[in-house]
C-alpha positions as CSV (number, residue, x, y, z in Angstrom):
1,M,-0.1,0.1,0.0
2,K,1.5,3.5,-1.1
3,R,2.2,5.9,1.7
4,Y,1.8,9.4,1.4
5,R,3.6,11.8,3.6
6,A,1.5,14.2,5.5
7,Y,2.6,17.9,4.5
8,R,2.9,19.9,7.6
9,L,3.2,23.9,7.6
10,T,5.6,25.3,10.2
11,L,4.6,27.5,12.8
12,G,5.8,30.6,10.8
13,W,3.9,29.8,7.8
14,Q,0.9,29.2,10.0
15,I,1.0,32.6,11.4
16,L,1.5,34.2,8.3
17,I,-1.4,32.5,6.8
18,G,-3.3,33.7,10.1
19,L,-2.0,37.2,9.2
20,V,-3.4,37.2,5.8
21,L,-6.7,35.8,6.7
22,G,-7.0,38.6,9.6
23,I,-6.5,41.1,7.0
24,I,-9.3,39.8,4.6
25,L,-11.5,39.4,7.8
26,G,-10.7,43.0,8.9
27,V,-11.8,44.4,5.3
28,I,-14.8,42.4,5.3
29,F,-15.8,43.3,8.8
30,Y,-14.8,46.9,8.6
31,Q,-16.6,49.0,11.3
32,N,-18.8,45.7,12.1
33,K,-18.9,46.1,15.9
34,T,-20.0,42.5,16.5
35,A,-17.2,41.1,14.6
36,I,-14.7,43.5,16.0
37,T,-15.7,42.7,19.7
38,A,-15.3,38.9,18.9
39,M,-12.0,39.2,17.3
40,Q,-10.8,41.5,20.2
41,N,-11.7,38.9,22.7
42,I,-10.1,36.3,20.8
43,G,-7.0,38.2,20.5
44,T,-7.0,39.1,24.0
45,M,-7.4,35.5,25.0
46,F,-4.5,34.4,23.1
47,I,-2.3,37.2,24.6
48,S,-3.5,36.2,28.2
49,L,-2.7,32.5,27.5
50,I,1.0,33.8,26.7
51,Q,1.1,36.0,29.7
52,M,0.0,33.0,31.9
53,I,3.4,31.2,30.8
54,V,5.9,33.9,30.8
55,L,6.3,34.6,34.6
56,P,6.6,30.9,35.7
57,I,9.4,30.3,33.0
58,V,11.4,33.5,34.0
59,V,11.2,32.8,37.8
60,S,12.2,29.2,37.1
61,C,14.8,29.6,34.4
62,L,16.4,32.7,35.9
63,T,16.6,31.2,39.3
64,V,18.0,28.0,38.1
65,G,20.3,29.9,35.7
66,I,21.7,32.1,38.4
67,A,22.1,29.4,41.0
68,N,24.1,27.3,38.6
69,M,26.2,30.7,37.8
70,G,26.8,30.8,41.6
71,D,29.4,33.6,41.6
72,I,27.9,37.2,42.6
73,K,31.4,38.7,40.9
74,K,30.5,36.9,37.6
75,L,26.7,38.1,37.9
76,G,27.8,41.8,38.4
77,R,30.2,41.4,35.2
78,V,27.5,40.0,33.2
79,G,24.9,42.5,34.4
80,G,27.3,45.4,33.6
81,K,28.3,44.2,30.2
82,T,24.6,43.6,29.6
83,L,23.3,47.2,30.4
84,I,26.4,48.9,28.6
85,Y,25.7,46.7,25.5
86,F,21.7,47.7,25.8
87,E,22.7,51.5,26.2
88,V,24.9,51.5,23.2
89,M,22.8,49.5,20.9
90,S,19.6,51.7,21.7
91,T,21.5,54.9,21.4
92,I,22.7,53.7,18.0
93,A,19.1,52.9,16.9
94,I,18.0,56.4,18.1
95,I,20.6,58.1,16.1
96,L,19.9,56.0,13.0
97,G,16.1,57.0,13.4
98,M,17.2,60.8,13.5
99,I,19.4,60.6,10.4
100,V,16.9,58.7,8.2
101,A,14.4,61.4,9.3
102,N,16.6,64.1,8.4
103,V,17.7,62.7,5.0
104,F,14.2,61.5,3.7
105,K,12.0,64.0,5.6
106,P,8.7,62.1,5.8
107,G,7.0,65.0,7.3
108,D,7.3,67.4,4.3
109,F,4.9,64.9,2.2
110,I,2.1,65.3,4.8
111,N,-0.7,67.8,5.1
112,I,-1.1,67.2,8.7
113,H,-4.5,69.0,8.8
114,A,-5.8,66.5,6.3
115,L,-5.3,63.5,8.5
116,H,-7.9,61.9,10.7
117,S,-7.2,62.2,14.6
118,Q,-7.6,59.3,16.9
119,D,-8.3,59.6,20.8
120,I,-5.1,59.2,22.8
121,S,-6.5,60.2,26.2
122,A,-5.6,56.9,27.8
123,Y,-2.0,57.5,26.7
124,V,-1.9,60.8,27.9
125,Q,-3.0,59.8,31.3
126,T,-0.3,57.2,31.4
127,A,2.4,59.4,30.3
128,K,1.5,62.1,32.8
129,H,1.5,59.7,35.6
130,A,5.0,58.2,34.1
131,S,6.4,61.8,33.7
132,D,5.3,62.6,37.3
133,S,6.8,59.6,38.8
134,G,10.3,60.2,37.2
135,I,13.2,57.7,36.5
136,W,13.9,57.6,40.3
137,S,10.6,56.1,40.8
138,T,11.3,53.5,38.0
139,I,14.7,52.6,39.5
140,M,13.0,52.2,42.9
141,G,10.3,50.2,41.6
142,I,12.7,47.5,40.4
143,I,12.9,46.2,44.2
144,P,9.8,44.5,45.0
145,I,8.1,45.1,48.4
146,N,5.9,42.1,47.8
147,F,7.3,39.5,45.3
148,F,4.0,37.9,45.3
149,N,2.3,41.1,44.4
150,S,4.7,41.7,41.6
151,L,3.9,38.5,40.1
152,S,0.1,39.0,40.3
153,T,0.4,42.2,38.4
154,G,3.2,40.9,36.1
155,D,5.6,43.3,36.8
156,M,8.9,42.0,35.3
157,M,11.7,44.0,36.7
158,P,10.8,43.2,40.4
159,V,10.5,39.5,39.6
160,I,14.0,39.6,37.8
161,F,15.4,41.2,40.9
162,F,14.0,38.6,43.5
163,S,14.8,35.7,41.1
164,V,18.5,36.7,40.9
165,F,18.8,37.1,44.7
166,F,17.0,33.8,45.2
167,G,19.2,32.1,42.8
168,L,22.4,33.3,44.4
169,G,20.9,32.4,47.8
170,T,20.1,28.7,46.5
171,A,23.8,28.5,45.4
172,A,25.0,29.8,48.6
173,I,23.4,26.9,50.6
174,G,25.1,24.2,48.6
175,K,23.7,20.6,48.3
176,Q,20.6,21.7,50.4
177,G,19.7,24.2,47.5
178,K,19.8,21.1,44.8
179,V,16.3,20.3,45.9
180,I,15.1,23.8,44.8
181,I,17.1,23.8,41.6
182,D,15.7,20.4,40.5
183,L,12.1,21.5,41.5
184,L,12.3,24.7,39.5
185,D,14.1,23.0,36.5
186,A,11.2,20.5,36.5
187,I,8.6,23.4,36.5
188,S,10.5,25.2,33.6
189,Q,10.2,21.9,31.6
190,V,6.6,21.7,32.4
191,M,6.0,25.3,31.2
192,F,7.9,24.8,28.1
193,R,5.5,21.8,27.4
194,V,2.6,24.2,28.1
195,T,4.1,26.7,25.8
196,N,4.2,24.3,22.9
197,W,0.6,23.5,23.3
198,V,-0.4,27.4,23.4
199,M,1.6,27.8,20.2
200,H,-0.9,25.6,18.5
201,V,-3.5,28.5,18.7
202,A,-1.1,31.2,17.8
203,P,-2.2,31.3,14.1
204,I,-5.9,32.0,15.6
205,G,-4.8,34.8,17.9
206,V,-2.8,36.4,15.2
207,C,-5.7,36.4,12.8
208,A,-8.0,37.9,15.4
209,L,-5.4,40.6,16.5
210,I,-4.6,41.8,12.9
211,G,-8.2,41.5,11.9
212,V,-9.6,43.8,14.7
213,T,-6.9,46.3,13.7
214,V,-7.9,46.4,10.1
215,A,-11.7,46.4,10.9
216,Q,-11.3,49.5,13.1
217,L,-9.1,51.5,11.0
218,G,-9.8,50.3,7.3
219,L,-7.1,50.4,4.7
220,S,-8.0,53.6,3.4
221,A,-7.0,55.4,6.6
222,L,-3.2,54.2,6.0
223,A,-2.7,55.6,2.6
224,P,-1.7,59.2,3.7
225,L,0.9,57.8,6.3
226,G,1.9,55.1,3.9
227,Y,5.4,56.9,3.4
228,F,6.2,57.2,7.0
229,I,5.5,53.5,7.4
230,L,7.5,52.1,4.9
231,L,10.4,54.4,6.0
232,A,10.0,53.1,9.5
233,Y,10.1,49.5,8.3
234,A,13.0,50.3,5.9
235,T,14.9,51.6,8.7
236,M,14.2,48.7,11.1
237,A,15.4,46.3,8.4
238,L,18.6,48.4,7.9
239,F,19.5,48.4,11.5
240,I,19.1,44.6,11.6
241,V,21.1,43.8,8.6
242,V,23.8,46.4,8.6
243,F,24.2,47.4,12.5
244,M,23.4,44.2,14.2
245,G,25.1,42.3,11.3
246,I,28.3,44.0,12.2
247,V,28.1,43.2,15.8
248,A,27.4,39.6,14.7
249,R,30.6,39.7,12.5
250,I,32.6,41.1,15.3
251,F,31.7,38.3,17.5
252,K,32.2,35.9,14.8
253,F,28.7,34.7,13.8
254,S,26.0,35.4,11.1
255,I,23.1,37.6,11.8
256,F,21.2,35.3,9.0
257,D,22.0,32.1,11.0
258,L,20.6,33.8,13.9
259,L,17.6,35.1,12.2
260,R,17.1,31.5,10.8
261,V,16.9,30.3,14.3
262,I,14.5,32.6,15.6
263,K,12.4,33.3,12.6
264,D,9.3,31.7,14.0
265,E,9.4,34.0,17.3
266,A,10.1,37.1,15.1
267,V,7.0,36.4,12.8
268,L,4.9,36.0,16.0
269,A,6.2,39.1,17.6
270,F,5.5,41.0,14.5
271,S,2.0,39.4,14.1
272,T,0.9,39.9,17.7
273,A,2.9,43.2,18.2
274,S,3.6,41.7,21.6
275,S,7.3,40.8,22.8
276,E,5.7,38.5,25.5
277,A,4.3,36.3,23.0
278,A,8.0,35.3,22.0
279,L,9.7,35.2,25.3
280,P,8.9,31.7,26.3
281,K,10.0,30.1,22.9
282,M,13.0,32.6,22.9
283,I,14.5,31.4,26.0
284,D,14.2,27.7,24.8
285,K,15.7,28.5,21.4
286,M,18.9,30.4,22.6
287,D,19.4,27.4,25.1
288,K,19.2,25.3,22.3
289,Y,21.4,27.5,20.0
290,G,24.2,27.0,22.3
291,V,24.0,29.9,25.1
292,S,24.3,28.9,28.6
293,K,21.0,28.9,30.6
294,G,22.5,31.4,33.2
295,I,23.1,34.0,30.4
296,V,19.8,33.3,28.5
297,S,17.5,33.6,31.6
298,F,19.2,36.9,32.5
299,V,19.6,38.8,29.4
300,I,16.4,38.0,27.6
301,P,14.0,39.1,30.4
302,T,16.0,42.0,31.2
303,G,16.2,43.2,27.4
304,Y,12.4,43.5,27.4
305,T,12.7,46.6,29.6
306,F,16.2,47.9,28.5
307,N,16.9,47.0,25.0
308,L,14.2,48.2,22.7
309,D,16.0,48.8,19.5
310,G,12.8,49.0,17.4
311,S,11.2,51.3,19.7
312,A,14.1,53.6,20.0
313,I,14.2,53.8,16.1
314,Y,10.3,54.6,15.8
315,Q,10.4,57.4,18.6
316,S,13.3,59.4,17.1
317,L,11.7,58.9,13.5
318,A,8.2,59.7,14.6
319,A,9.2,62.7,16.8
320,L,11.3,64.4,13.7
321,F,8.4,63.4,11.3
322,L,5.9,65.2,13.5
323,A,8.1,68.1,13.7
324,Q,8.7,68.3,9.9
325,A,4.7,68.0,9.4
326,Y,4.3,71.1,11.6
327,H,7.1,73.0,9.9
328,I,9.2,73.2,13.0
329,H,12.9,73.6,12.0
330,L,15.1,71.9,14.6
331,S,18.8,72.9,15.1
332,L,21.7,70.5,15.8
333,G,21.5,71.3,19.3
334,Q,17.9,70.9,19.5
335,Q,18.0,67.4,17.9
336,L,21.1,66.5,20.5
337,T,18.9,67.5,23.1
338,L,15.9,65.3,21.7
339,L,18.6,62.3,21.6
340,V,19.3,62.8,25.5
341,V,15.7,63.2,26.4
342,L,14.9,59.8,24.3
343,M,18.0,58.0,26.1
344,I,16.4,58.8,29.5
345,T,12.6,58.6,28.8
346,S,12.8,55.4,26.8
347,K,14.5,53.6,29.8
348,G,12.3,55.3,32.4
349,M,8.9,54.3,30.9
350,A,10.0,51.0,29.2
351,G,7.4,49.1,31.7
352,V,4.3,51.0,31.2
353,P,1.5,50.0,28.5
354,G,2.0,51.2,25.3
355,A,5.5,52.3,26.2
356,S,6.6,53.6,22.8
357,F,3.6,56.0,22.5
358,V,4.0,57.0,25.9
359,V,7.7,58.1,25.4
360,L,6.5,60.0,22.5
361,L,4.0,62.0,24.4
362,A,6.7,62.9,27.1
363,T,9.2,63.8,24.5
364,V,7.7,65.9,21.7
365,S,6.8,68.9,23.9
366,T,10.5,69.4,24.2
367,I,10.9,70.0,20.5
368,G,7.8,72.3,20.4
369,V,5.4,69.7,18.6
370,P,1.8,70.0,19.9
371,M,0.5,67.1,21.5
372,A,-2.3,67.1,19.4
373,G,0.2,66.0,16.5
374,L,0.2,62.5,18.1
375,T,-3.5,62.1,17.6
376,F,-2.8,61.8,13.8
377,I,-0.3,58.9,14.1
378,A,-2.2,57.1,16.8
379,G,-4.2,55.1,14.2
380,I,-1.1,53.6,12.5
381,D,0.7,52.9,15.8
382,R,-0.4,49.5,16.1
383,L,0.9,48.6,12.4
384,V,4.3,50.1,13.2
385,D,4.2,48.6,16.6
386,M,4.5,45.0,14.9
387,G,7.7,45.9,13.1
388,R,9.4,47.6,16.2
389,T,8.3,44.6,18.2
390,A,9.9,42.0,15.9
391,V,13.3,44.2,15.8
392,N,13.1,44.2,19.7
393,V,13.0,40.4,19.7
394,V,15.9,40.0,17.2
395,G,17.8,42.5,19.2
396,N,17.5,40.6,22.5
397,S,18.5,37.3,21.0
398,L,21.5,39.0,19.5
399,A,22.5,40.3,22.9
400,T,22.2,36.9,24.4
401,V,24.6,35.5,21.9
402,V,26.9,38.5,22.3
403,I,27.1,38.3,26.0
404,G,27.4,34.5,26.0
405,K,30.2,34.5,23.6
406,S,32.1,37.6,25.7
407,E,31.7,35.2,28.7
408,N,32.8,31.9,26.9
409,E,29.6,30.5,27.5
410,F,28.6,29.9,24.1
411,D,28.7,26.1,22.8
412,E,29.8,26.3,19.2
413,E,29.4,22.6,18.5
414,K,25.8,22.8,20.1
415,S,25.3,25.8,18.0
416,E,26.3,24.2,14.5
417,A,24.2,21.1,15.4
418,Y,21.2,23.0,16.0
419,L,21.7,25.1,12.8
420,K,22.1,21.7,10.9
421,K,19.0,20.5,12.4
422,I,17.0,23.5,11.4
423,K,18.1,23.1,7.8
424,A,17.6,19.4,7.8
425,D,13.9,20.0,9.0
426,K,13.3,22.6,6.4
427,A,14.6,20.4,3.7
428,K,12.2,17.6,4.8
429,A,9.2,20.2,4.9
């Protein structure tokens, strides 16, 4: 009897199909409140499933990784390297966005008064609260008063802070700590298995999330801002291929090999506009790619707050775009001021909802752009958010390999074997 091999689409292709179907559904159900509500709820349920997984994985993997690292001096060195790397890369991203905006001047092609405005009152309240709190409040907020409260609210940085100290304490008590390490290691394995189950519904979640965006906005609303959207995406692609490529070459690996490893996670992050959606699989993938668990479990969660390269590009590009649209000429000194302000505000507000848009709200007033200007790009924020989220995910995976290699905690043989497996699986498909 002749056997036929069943053809199976990879997760990345399934998500892309979900993306296309979502656009089609969005066009069909444009301004249909019933369909919008249904898609919004389905999308929210998928994101909630991901959020359910993220913190248990971060706590278990980070505690085990730090406990196995065991050395507070080494942790300090890794932490220092990681934060310096994050700051350098995000600053380069801001400068690139500013250069592109100055060269191509996307705001000159826009009649700001012909655009449709959107309601940004929720963002304004968040920005006001974040600005009033200041960067010191953000730094103080890293230390949890109640770890379980931080877990319940999904506040990542206090959870990371506690897990690091819990891991060091576990290592300090020697053999007695092995029980905790074994337990948390088992928990992480369970959560990765749950992650694999949740990923089966990712195409449905993606379809709903993009569908609701298109259904609310309509494709016609995007046309006037099409040049800005294309320029933002081109700048992000340039940053990945050239600047991240140079960093990868310095540390003797290929950015394209890394993209091959994380392509499904990048597509998932792009489709959902949620970095958290990709976090569980990113931790798993980077471990399989050859980076030690201790480095992976520290760098990736920390990067979700401090290493947002895609967001940095968008913020600088959008700020200058709005200045140009309002015919506000910025001197070199004013642009340098904008650079410094973005470097500070992007770190101080990274943990708030809609962080990139909130940073813009807190920044544009320093260059004389009316806050009302942001109402005109609020509608396309979700579409650009998809691109910047994907860049953030790629940037964090790159950071993980770079820090791993700098600490000689990158297994070249394991990396080569994993790449061969990926190529072989692709050939079989």
